[in-house]
PAKE-167325 format. One line per 2 residues: their letters; for each residue x, y, z of C-alpha. Coordinates in pm, 1 decimal. Layout:
N
a) X:Y:Z | ... $
END
This chain:
444
xx) 31646.1:4424.4:5274.5 | 31889.1:4667.4:5136.9 $
xx) 32155.3:4840.3:5323.7 | 32302.8:5129.7:5123.0 $
xx) 32673.1:5091.9:5296.3 | 32693.3:4703.6:5358.9 $
xx) 32495.0:4579.1:5005.6 | 32243.5:4307.5:5067.9 $
xx) 32148.4:4237.3:5435.6 | 31990.2:3929.6:5552.5 $
xx) 31659.5:3982.3:5789.4 | 31695.1:3884.1:6138.3 $
xx) 31492.8:3615.0:6253.5 | 31492.4:3560.7:6616.4 $
xx) 31520.7:3164.7:6692.4 | 31197.6:3107.4:6837.7 $
xx) 30993.9:3250.2:6507.3 | 31266.6:3035.4:6295.2 $
xx) 31177.5:2701.1:6489.9 | 30807.9:2698.6:6425.4 $
xx) 30684.3:2384.2:6408.6 | 30496.2:2306.0:6025.3 $
xx) 30422.0:1923.8:6048.2 | 30245.9:1747.6:6331.2 $
xx) 30555.5:1524.1:6438.7 | 30740.8:1868.9:6473.1 $
xx) 30472.8:2042.7:6695.1 | 30557.8:1944.6:7042.6 $
xx) 30305.0:1960.1:7342.2 | 29950.2:1961.2:7341.6 $
xx) 29838.6:1617.1:7263.7 | 29518.0:1618.2:7469.4 $
xx) 29400.9:1833.5:7113.4 | 29638.5:1666.8:6868.5 $
xx) 29697.4:1357.9:6932.1 | 29502.5:1076.0:6685.1 $
xx) 29133.4:1108.2:6784.8 | 29180.7:1427.5:6952.9 $
xx) 28931.0:1754.5:6797.6 | 29202.9:1921.9:6637.0 $
xx) 29383.0:1667.4:6457.6 | 29064.2:1516.8:6340.5 $
xx) 28981.8:1850.5:6157.3 | 29333.2:1830.3:6012.1 $
xx) 29305.7:1477.9:5920.9 | 28934.1:1527.5:5758.3 $
xx) 29043.9:1864.2:5661.4 | 28741.3:1983.9:5779.9 $
xx) 28881.0:2295.2:5942.9 | 28673.0:2569.3:6169.4 $
xx) 28671.0:2859.5:6408.9 | 28839.4:2839.8:6718.1 $
xx) 28983.0:3054.5:7024.5 | 29347.5:2903.0:7142.5 $
xx) 29355.1:2998.8:7525.2 | 29662.2:2961.8:7716.6 $
xx) 29923.8:3073.6:7882.7 | 30244.6:3260.7:7648.7 $
xx) 30494.4:3026.8:7472.4 | 30280.4:2736.9:7461.8 $
xx) 30253.4:2732.2:7099.0 | 29925.4:2902.2:6988.4 $
xx) 30058.1:3108.6:6739.5 | 30289.8:2811.2:6572.6 $
xx) 29953.0:2613.8:6605.2 | 29782.4:2868.0:6362.8 $
xx) 30037.6:2861.9:6115.4 | 30110.8:2520.0:6127.6 $
xx) 29741.8:2464.7:6085.9 | 29718.8:2701.4:5756.2 $
xx) 30036.5:2501.9:5624.6 | 29836.4:2213.8:5646.2 $
xx) 29503.5:2288.7:5517.0 | 29704.6:2457.3:5222.0 $
xx) 29512.7:2791.9:5298.0 | 29612.1:3169.3:5337.0 $
xx) 29747.0:3307.5:5613.8 | 29646.9:3654.6:5764.9 $
xx) 29764.2:3759.2:6094.7 | 29643.9:4062.8:6316.6 $
xx) 29783.8:4154.7:6660.7 | 29481.2:4318.9:6892.5 $
xx) 29724.7:4547.1:7050.9 | 29808.6:4698.6:6710.8 $
xx) 29522.9:4655.6:6519.7 | 29203.0:4872.9:6438.0 $
xx) 28904.1:4809.6:6233.3 | 29074.8:4947.6:5937.5 $
xx) 29327.8:4672.5:5976.2 | 29048.1:4394.9:5988.2 $
xx) 28840.9:4513.0:5693.8 | 29161.8:4522.5:5503.2 $
xx) 29189.9:4182.2:5631.0 | 28844.8:4046.1:5518.3 $
xx) 28905.4:4251.4:5176.2 | 29196.6:4045.9:5094.4 $
xx) 29026.9:3720.5:5201.7 | 28752.8:3797.6:4991.9 $
xx) 28974.6:3876.4:4656.4 | 29124.6:3540.8:4737.5 $
xx) 28853.9:3347.0:4722.5 | 28653.1:3497.9:4490.0 $
xx) 29007.3:3492.1:4221.7 | 29154.5:3229.9:4320.9 $
xx) 28929.3:2986.9:4552.7 | 29152.3:3038.1:4847.5 $
xx) 29046.0:2965.8:5182.7 | 29196.2:3191.4:5467.4 $
xx) 29294.3:3169.0:5825.9 | 29278.8:3499.3:5968.2 $
xx) 29452.6:3486.1:6317.3 | 29423.2:3780.4:6604.9 $
xx) 29677.6:3747.8:6821.8 | 29568.1:3868.9:7194.1 $
xx) 29225.4:3886.4:7053.2 | 29123.3:4009.4:7409.5 $
xx) 29245.6:4294.2:7373.6 | 28958.5:4414.0:7099.6 $
xx) 28674.1:4588.4:7219.1 | 28319.2:4441.3:7128.6 $
xx) 28287.0:4636.8:6794.8 | 28632.8:4519.9:6665.1 $
xx) 28520.8:4195.5:6825.9 | 28183.3:4235.5:6634.8 $
xx) 28347.7:4281.1:6243.1 | 28410.9:3943.6:6229.3 $
xx) 28071.2:3828.0:6268.7 | 27951.5:3815.4:5910.9 $
xx) 28259.6:3692.7:5761.2 | 28331.3:3421.9:6005.5 $
xx) 27966.7:3343.0:5936.0 | 27937.6:3330.8:5554.5 $
xx) 28290.4:3173.3:5582.6 | 28508.8:3407.8:5414.0 $
xx) 28757.0:3341.2:5698.5 | 28854.1:3061.1:5921.7 $
xx) 28886.6:3285.1:6290.2 | 29186.9:3158.2:6504.3 $
xx) 29205.7:3399.9:6775.9 | 29433.6:3310.9:7059.0 $
xx) 29434.3:3483.2:7411.3 | 29561.3:3479.4:7729.3 $
xx) 29273.3:3591.9:7955.2 | 28958.8:3362.2:8007.4 $
xx) 28762.1:3371.8:7702.6 | 28438.7:3383.9:7866.1 $
xx) 28516.5:3688.1:8023.4 | 28664.5:3861.1:7767.8 $
xx) 28531.6:3781.5:7435.6 | 28169.9:3814.3:7330.5 $
xx) 27905.3:3555.6:7345.2 | 27839.8:3573.9:6951.8 $
xx) 28221.6:3590.9:6883.7 | 28217.5:3265.9:7148.5 $
xx) 27906.6:3076.4:6968.2 | 28080.5:3070.9:6643.5 $
xx) 28414.7:2939.2:6749.3 | 28506.8:2638.9:6938.1 $
xx) 28748.2:2713.9:7246.7 | 29054.4:2515.4:7283.5 $
xx) 29252.8:2512.5:7651.1 | 29617.4:2473.9:7555.6 $
xx) 29835.6:2359.3:7849.1 | 30139.6:2500.4:7995.6 $
xx) 30461.5:2285.6:7868.9 | 30606.4:2040.5:8084.6 $
xx) 31002.7:2041.3:8158.3 | 31046.0:1731.1:7937.7 $
xx) 30882.6:1921.6:7626.3 | 31083.0:2236.4:7671.7 $
xx) 31384.0:1978.7:7670.1 | 31276.9:1870.8:7346.6 $
xx) 31214.4:2221.9:7217.2 | 31565.3:2287.3:7282.0 $
xx) 31723.9:1953.6:7226.8 | 31544.2:2016.6:6825.7 $
xx) 31696.7:2381.8:6846.0 | 32044.8:2241.1:6904.6 $
xx) 32003.0:1975.7:6609.0 | 31887.9:2167.9:6305.3 $
xx) 32130.4:2301.8:6097.1 | 31900.9:2529.6:5881.6 $
xx) 31690.6:2716.5:6106.4 | 31815.4:2595.4:6463.8 $
xx) 32170.3:2596.2:6622.1 | 32307.9:2252.1:6495.8 $
xx) 32549.4:2456.3:6205.4 | 32753.4:2653.9:6458.6 $
xx) 32983.3:2438.2:6637.4 | 32781.1:2506.7:6973.5 $
xx) 32766.1:2280.9:7255.0 | 32569.3:2243.1:7606.0 $
xx) 32738.2:2169.6:7866.2 | 32619.0:1907.4:8108.7 $
xx) 32299.2:1999.5:8265.4 | 32263.0:2320.1:8054.0 $
xx) 31960.7:2224.7:7904.8 | 31764.5:2113.8:8230.4 $
xx) 31856.8:2433.3:8362.9 | 31726.0:2601.0:8049.9 $
xx) 31423.5:2439.0:8074.6 | 31342.3:2474.2:8432.7 $
xx) 31444.3:2869.5:8378.6 | 31144.6:2857.9:8092.3 $
xx) 30875.4:2810.1:8318.9 | 30653.4:2598.1:8119.0 $
xx) 30746.4:2855.9:7777.0 | 30909.2:2721.8:7475.3 $
xx) 30951.0:3050.1:7300.8 | 31100.1:3194.3:7602.0 $
xx) 31323.1:2862.1:7629.2 | 31467.0:2956.6:7270.2 $
xx) 31500.6:3309.8:7320.8 | 31741.4:3191.2:7658.8 $
xx) 31926.9:3002.1:7416.8 | 31987.7:3198.8:7159.5 $
xx) 32104.9:3501.1:7433.5 | 32303.6:3242.5:7540.8 $
xx) 32463.8:3128.6:7236.2 | 32572.7:3521.6:7192.2 $
xx) 32740.0:3437.6:7527.1 | 32952.2:3131.8:7461.8 $
xx) 33281.9:3090.4:7509.6 | 33566.1:2938.8:7268.8 $
xx) 33726.0:2574.2:7343.2 | 33873.5:2331.7:7166.5 $
xx) 33674.7:2438.0:6826.5 | 33349.5:2480.2:6963.9 $
xx) 33166.8:2733.9:7141.0 | 33049.8:2612.2:7456.2 $
xx) 32742.2:2696.5:7677.3 | 32816.0:2640.0:8056.3 $
xx) 32623.5:2695.3:8353.4 | 32773.3:3023.8:8444.9 $
xx) 32689.8:3112.1:8081.2 | 32318.8:3043.2:8181.2 $
xx) 32356.3:3219.6:8505.7 | 32447.2:3548.4:8319.7 $
xx) 32179.6:3490.8:8085.8 | 31896.7:3487.4:8428.5 $
xx) 32037.9:3729.0:8625.1 | 31778.3:3999.3:8509.1 $
xx) 31536.0:3698.5:8395.2 | 31191.4:3736.7:8562.1 $
xx) 30917.5:3478.3:8585.4 | 30575.0:3456.1:8444.7 $
xx) 30346.3:3688.1:8629.8 | 30089.3:3823.0:8442.8 $
xx) 29989.7:4147.3:8666.5 | 29619.3:4182.8:8627.9 $
xx) 29571.2:3879.0:8387.2 | 29449.6:3532.3:8447.7 $
xx) 29733.3:3419.7:8614.3 | 29745.6:3708.1:8861.2 $
xx) 29400.8:3626.9:8958.9 | 29476.3:3233.9:8961.9 $
xx) 29779.5:3261.0:9197.3 | 29601.5:3487.0:9443.5 $
xx) 29294.0:3253.9:9430.4 | 29538.8:2960.1:9510.3 $
xx) 29716.1:3172.5:9818.1 | 29356.2:3214.7:9935.3 $
xx) 29215.1:2872.3:9914.9 | 29522.8:2749.8:10059.5 $
xx) 29459.5:2922.9:10374.5 | 29128.0:2836.6:10400.6 $
xx) 29208.6:2476.8:10347.3 | 29470.4:2513.6:10644.0 $
xx) 29785.9:2470.6:10447.6 | 30023.7:2680.2:10567.4 $
xx) 30309.4:2545.8:10314.3 | 30054.4:2570.6:10027.7 $
xx) 30007.7:2928.0:10132.6 | 30374.9:2991.2:10136.4 $
xx) 30466.4:2842.7:9812.6 | 30199.9:3064.2:9598.3 $
xx) 30313.3:3361.3:9825.9 | 30641.5:3351.0:9735.9 $
xx) 30560.7:3248.2:9350.7 | 30406.1:3573.8:9358.4 $
xx) 30663.9:3773.1:9514.2 | 30878.8:3600.4:9255.9 $
xx) 30694.9:3703.9:8976.8 | 30720.1:4066.9:9096.4 $
xx) 30401.4:4124.5:9252.7 | 30388.9:4387.8:9493.0 $
xx) 30396.4:4275.1:9831.3 | 30148.4:4545.2:9965.3 $
xx) 29886.4:4394.1:9706.2 | 29910.2:4032.2:9903.8 $
xx) 29926.5:4201.8:10249.5 | 29575.3:4364.6:10158.3 $
xx) 29410.7:4062.9:10064.6 | 29538.4:3886.7:10356.0 $
xx) 29363.9:4126.8:10558.9 | 29077.7:4040.9:10374.2 $
xx) 29097.3:3638.2:10450.5 | 29106.1:3720.1:10814.3 $
xx) 28796.5:3836.7:10860.6 | 28675.1:3593.3:10540.8 $
xx) 28849.9:3287.2:10650.9 | 28907.5:3321.8:11015.5 $
xx) 28707.2:3573.2:11159.4 | 28586.8:3572.9:11527.9 $
xx) 28693.7:3210.5:11571.9 | 29047.3:3390.4:11586.5 $
xx) 28991.9:3742.5:11625.5 | 29356.9:3755.2:11622.3 $
xx) 29443.9:3691.3:11325.0 | 29308.6:4063.7:11163.7 $
xx) 29510.6:4208.9:11416.9 | 29824.1:4007.6:11295.8 $
xx) 29804.3:4085.5:10910.7 | 29709.6:4443.9:11007.4 $
xx) 30038.1:4454.0:11194.2 | 30203.1:4261.3:10870.2 $
xx) 30081.0:4501.7:10639.6 | 30229.7:4814.1:10879.6 $
xx) 30562.2:4598.0:10875.1 | 30568.1:4602.0:10505.1 $
xx) 30489.2:4951.6:10475.4 | 30760.9:5079.5:10733.6 $
xx) 31008.4:4869.9:10640.6 | 30939.9:4732.8:10256.9 $
xx) 31126.1:4346.9:10162.4 | 31232.3:4144.7:10273.8 $
xx) 31184.1:4235.1:10608.9 | 30836.9:4342.2:10581.9 $
xx) 30787.6:4007.1:10325.6 | 30883.3:3792.5:10600.1 $
xx) 30587.2:3964.1:10873.4 | 30343.1:3900.2:10584.7 $
xx) 30443.2:3542.0:10528.9 | 30434.4:3519.2:10968.7 $
xx) 30052.2:3609.2:10900.4 | 29956.0:3380.8:10602.2 $
xx) 30088.7:3137.2:10797.6 | 29890.7:3228.4:11149.9 $
xx) 29620.9:3216.7:10942.2 | 29639.4:2922.6:10750.1 $
xx) 29698.5:2688.0:11125.6 | 29413.5:2938.9:11258.8 $
xx) 29092.6:2792.4:11344.0 | 28816.1:2887.2:11071.9 $
xx) 28521.9:3055.1:11051.7 | 28305.6:3201.1:10769.8 $
xx) 28010.5:3320.0:11007.3 | 28033.6:3691.3:11003.5 $
xx) 28140.6:3671.0:10649.0 | 27809.3:3481.4:10530.0 $
xx) 27621.6:3672.3:10822.4 | 27743.6:4006.1:10632.3 $
xx) 27586.2:3893.5:10334.3 | 27257.3:3747.0:10430.4 $
xx) 27166.9:4081.6:10632.6 | 27295.2:4335.9:10309.1 $
xx) 27084.8:4072.2:10075.9 | 26833.2:4153.0:10331.0 $
xx) 26831.7:4526.5:10320.5 | 26848.8:4514.6:9954.0 $
xx) 26509.1:4352.6:9878.3 | 26337.2:4445.6:10199.0 $
xx) 26155.0:4760.2:10263.8 | 26275.0:5090.6:10456.7 $
xx) 26151.2:5023.1:10813.9 | 26185.3:5313.2:11044.2 $
xx) 26380.2:5285.0:11364.4 | 26168.2:5246.0:11661.8 $
xx) 26097.2:5534.0:11877.6 | 26282.5:5332.3:12165.9 $
xx) 26574.2:5298.6:11945.2 | 26596.2:5672.1:11816.6 $
xx) 26828.7:5896.8:11956.8 | 26680.4:6210.2:12116.0 $
xx) 26886.7:6479.5:12163.0 | 26651.3:6765.3:12172.9 $
xx) 26358.1:6847.4:12462.1 | 26121.4:6824.0:12116.1 $
xx) 26240.1:6474.5:11994.6 | 26197.4:6353.4:12381.4 $
xx) 25818.5:6495.0:12376.4 | 25776.0:6303.7:12096.4 $
xx) 25848.2:5996.2:12220.2 | 26201.7:5928.2:12097.8 $
xx) 26404.1:5645.6:12267.3 | 26121.3:5623.5:12513.6 $
xx) 26102.7:5282.4:12725.2 | 26438.0:5234.1:12596.8 $
xx) 26628.1:4986.0:12822.7 | 26995.4:5094.6:12955.9 $
xx) 27180.2:4757.6:12975.2 | 27411.8:4843.7:13164.5 $
xx) 27144.1:4868.6:13429.5 | 26992.2:4545.6:13408.0 $
xx) 27113.2:4225.9:13529.2 | 27398.7:4076.6:13342.9 $
xx) 27422.2:4382.0:13167.4 | 27163.4:4233.7:12938.7 $
xx) 26802.1:4371.5:12860.1 | 26619.2:4055.4:12825.1 $
xx) 26358.8:4046.1:12579.0 | 26419.9:4387.7:12433.5 $
xx) 26405.1:4399.9:12027.9 | 26668.8:4568.7:11828.4 $
xx) 26459.2:4540.0:11495.7 | 26232.8:4723.6:11305.6 $
xx) 25857.1:4689.2:11446.1 | 25715.7:4556.8:11123.9 $
xx) 26023.0:4264.4:11080.3 | 26044.8:3966.2:11184.8 $
xx) 26374.1:3899.2:11427.0 | 26680.4:3737.7:11207.5 $
xx) 26942.9:3524.7:11351.0 | 27198.0:3610.1:11058.7 $
xx) 27537.7:3508.1:11276.8 | 27526.0:3132.8:11322.6 $
xx) 27893.6:3104.4:11501.6 | 28085.1:2760.7:11382.8 $
xx) 28185.9:2518.3:11694.3 | 28556.1:2625.1:11663.0 $
xx) 28797.7:2836.5:11840.7 | 28663.7:3147.0:12033.9 $
xx) 28333.2:3110.8:11819.7 | 28264.3:2816.9:12040.3 $
xx) 28215.5:3072.2:12335.3 | 28026.0:3330.1:12123.6 $
xx) 27781.7:3051.3:12050.9 | 27779.8:2970.9:12403.6 $
xx) 27717.3:3319.4:12512.6 | 27442.0:3360.2:12220.9 $
xx) 27259.4:3072.2:12314.7 | 27229.4:3175.4:12654.5 $
xx) 27120.6:3506.7:12563.7 | 26836.9:3392.5:12377.5 $
xx) 26697.6:3168.7:12662.7 | 26713.3:3485.3:12862.4 $
xx) 26505.5:3659.0:12593.5 | 26267.4:3353.4:12538.8 $
xx) 26228.8:3434.4:12957.4 | 26134.6:3737.4:12953.0 $
xx) 25884.5:3724.3:12620.8 | 25699.2:3446.2:12821.6 $
xx) 25641.3:3650.2:13097.2 | 25429.1:3947.0:12897.9 $
END
């Protein structure tokens, strides 16, 4: 670009952009797709590139892989961001691909970043051109494609899952940037103190782009010593002081982590549940959201096996509302541990689902006359509430043999207590009452 005051100025490109790999040897990670005999490697070796959707967390190499595929297959590379582009941009990209194909015989890879942000109409706009070979479509998404992408588009593209990079992968990414004199930081007499690479790799949280961004910022803060610029642990701590770990509120990671918390409670793993709770807090999740979900767990996973769990969870929610963090978070942690350690029962949860299904499917039966309310004399004359037996006046405060279902509906036993916690006693009580019912009905 031109600068009127200073003349020719070099366009700045972030370190992460400069270090994008162009060959398989420099691409780090995803060996389940790129090792010999694996699907994308086979497509590269046989020159049979196909449309695909790359699904994975940020910074695992989706964009880099798409660009590398274009480079290795000698295809034109066009890129759209679903955050910024519309149907007009899609049409312009398709028109360019058609022109390149007709004039020069070039194939085009059309890469769409954050493709899940396109609506149905925008996604449908690609279909005929994927079908006729005008473009090789590569979409990148951090969200589950089966939820976010049209079936029509998914049927024309293979979905590949890219995995979070391991710490040794991130170390290799950093080392490559430090040794590359042309595109990386290898020509700036920059040195990393002992342990800094490992600290950066750990802080990157599986995100290669993040590791390079952190390294680039740290290089700007490096101090001079003996003719070298040094990045030590203190420099890294400055860089990380305002850093937030990966946590996508409302995205797949959000729901994956709350699912992990819920399943840890269900599986009676107090330690696992605490870990996922802390992970969500570390990523910036609102503790009140977690408190609400924990209340749900109390009913769904513990239920009447230990009814105290629900009260403890409500108290934790109230503590968070009144005191805020970190005091409230400790109360939520206490509730989570209590639920994880408590006896488990989903009997009420299952009973409620079953009865809702019956109510939706069965006719709208009338309320039996003996169960109807009779607040007026007219209603009493119409036999509303007639022959109702007041349980408190009966032996054991139970009207043995009384029916509480509609007359035309057979009685159902929705609630099946489990043999754990308080539900052992509840089960014994209900069994005793059923015995009384059967004896009363046999006498009629």
